[in-house]
C-alpha positions in Angstrom: 0.0 0.0 0.0 1.4 3.4 -0.9 2.2 5.9 1.8 -0.5 8.3 0.6 -3.1 5.6 0.8 -1.9 4.4 4.4 -1.9 7.9 5.8 -5.4 8.7 4.3 -6.9 5.4 5.6 -5.0 5.8 9.0 -6.6 9.3 9.5 -10.0 8.0 8.7 -9.4 5.2 11.2 -8.4 7.8 13.8 -11.6 9.8 13.1 -13.6 6.6 13.4 -12.0 5.4 16.6 -12.5 8.9 18.1 -16.2 8.5 17.1 -16.5 5.6 19.4 -16.0 7.8 22.4 -19.6 7.4 23.5 -19.3 3.6 23.6 -15.9 3.6 25.1 -16.9 6.1 27.9 -19.3 3.3 29.2 -16.3 1.2 30.1 -15.4 0.6 33.7 -12.4 2.4 35.3 -9.6 -0.2 34.7 -10.8 -1.0 31.2 -11.0 2.8 30.4 -7.4 3.3 31.7 -6.1 0.4 29.6 -7.9 1.8 26.4 -6.5 5.3 27.2 -2.9 3.9 27.6 -3.4 2.1 24.4 -4.5 5.3 22.5 -1.5 7.0 24.0 0.9 4.4 22.7 -0.7 4.6 19.2 -0.3 8.5 19.5 3.3 8.2 20.4 4.0 5.9 17.6 2.3 8.3 15.1 4.4 11.2 16.5 7.6 9.2 16.0 6.5 8.2 12.5 5.7 11.8 11.5 9.1 13.0 12.9 11.0 10.2 11.0 9.1 11.1 7.9 9.9 14.7 8.3 13.6 13.7 8.5 13.3 11.5 5.3 11.6 14.5 3.6 14.4 16.9 4.7 17.2 14.5 3.7 16.0 11.6 1.4 19.3 9.8 1.7 19.2 9.6 5.5 19.0 5.8 5.9 18.7 6.1 9.7 15.5 8.2 9.4 14.3 5.8 6.5 14.7 2.8 9.0 13.0 4.7 11.9 10.0 5.6 9.6 9.7 2.0 8.3 9.9 0.7 12.0 7.1 3.1 13.2 5.0 2.4 10.2 5.4 -1.3 10.8 4.5 -0.7 14.4 1.3 1.2 13.2 0.4 -1.8 10.9 0.8 -4.0 14.1 -1.6 -1.7 16.0 -4.1 -1.9 13.0 -3.9 -5.7 13.1 -4.5 -5.7 16.9 -7.5 -3.4 16.7 -9.0 -5.4 13.7 -8.5 -8.6 15.6 -10.0 -7.3 18.8 -13.1 -6.0 16.8 -13.4 -8.8 14.5 -16.1 -10.6 16.7 -17.7 -7.5 18.1 -18.6 -5.7 14.8 -22.1 -6.4 13.7 -24.6 -4.4 11.8 -24.1 -2.2 8.7 -22.4 0.7 10.3 -20.0 -1.6 12.3 -19.3 -3.6 9.2 -18.2 -0.5 7.5 -15.7 0.1 10.3 -14.4 -3.3 9.9 -14.0 -3.0 6.2 -11.9 0.1 6.9 -9.7 -1.7 9.4 -9.3 -4.7 7.0 -8.2 -2.3 4.2 -5.5 -0.9 6.4 -3.8 -4.3 6.9 -0.5 -4.6 5.4 -0.2 -6.5 2.1 1.5 -9.8 2.1 5.1 -9.5 2.9 7.8 -10.2 0.2 11.5 -10.9 0.4 12.1 -8.0 -2.0 13.7 -4.7 -1.1 11.8 -2.2 1.1 9.7 0.3 -0.8 11.0 3.8 -1.3 9.6 6.4 1.1 8.6 9.5 -0.5 7.2 11.6 2.2 5.6 14.9 1.7 3.9 17.4 3.8 0.3 15.9 3.3 1.6 12.4 4.7 3.2 14.0 7.7 0.2 16.2 8.4 -2.2 13.2 8.3 -0.1 11.3 10.9 0.0 14.4 13.1 -3.8 14.8 12.8 -4.2 11.1 13.6 -2.0 11.5 16.5 -4.2 14.3 17.9 -7.3 12.1 17.6 -5.8 9.3 19.6 -4.4 11.8 22.3 -7.9 13.4 22.5 -9.4 9.9 23.0 -7.0 9.2 25.8 -7.5 12.6 27.4 -11.3 12.2 27.3 -11.2 8.5 28.8 -8.9 9.6 31.6 -11.0 12.7 32.5 
């Protein structure tokens, strides 16, 4: 999946997860804290990915920044897999089925043994990651309030 598609879909996922705030606010204290901590972990990962992509944009030949970006994007893919797996049995109905389709569309493509794709980060990709980070931080803040 191209970086542009990933960042667009990731932002849509962040908006969707933030929209679940009403349902998540019904959780009991310990579960709310766990969801809030998870949202913060996702937000921190998004922040690191945006920072690494900024470094790649500033200096495309920076292999360290490229590796950091790939690592964080891989971690984001892992979070998406976890969210999709956790919700796979809980999503029923037309609206929730749409959410599940979005999550499944974000799953990474089958891995190959070939070289890693070239990262061509631009301002829009980075901005989408930062906005998605904000949604997850807002979710955590609201759950902890």
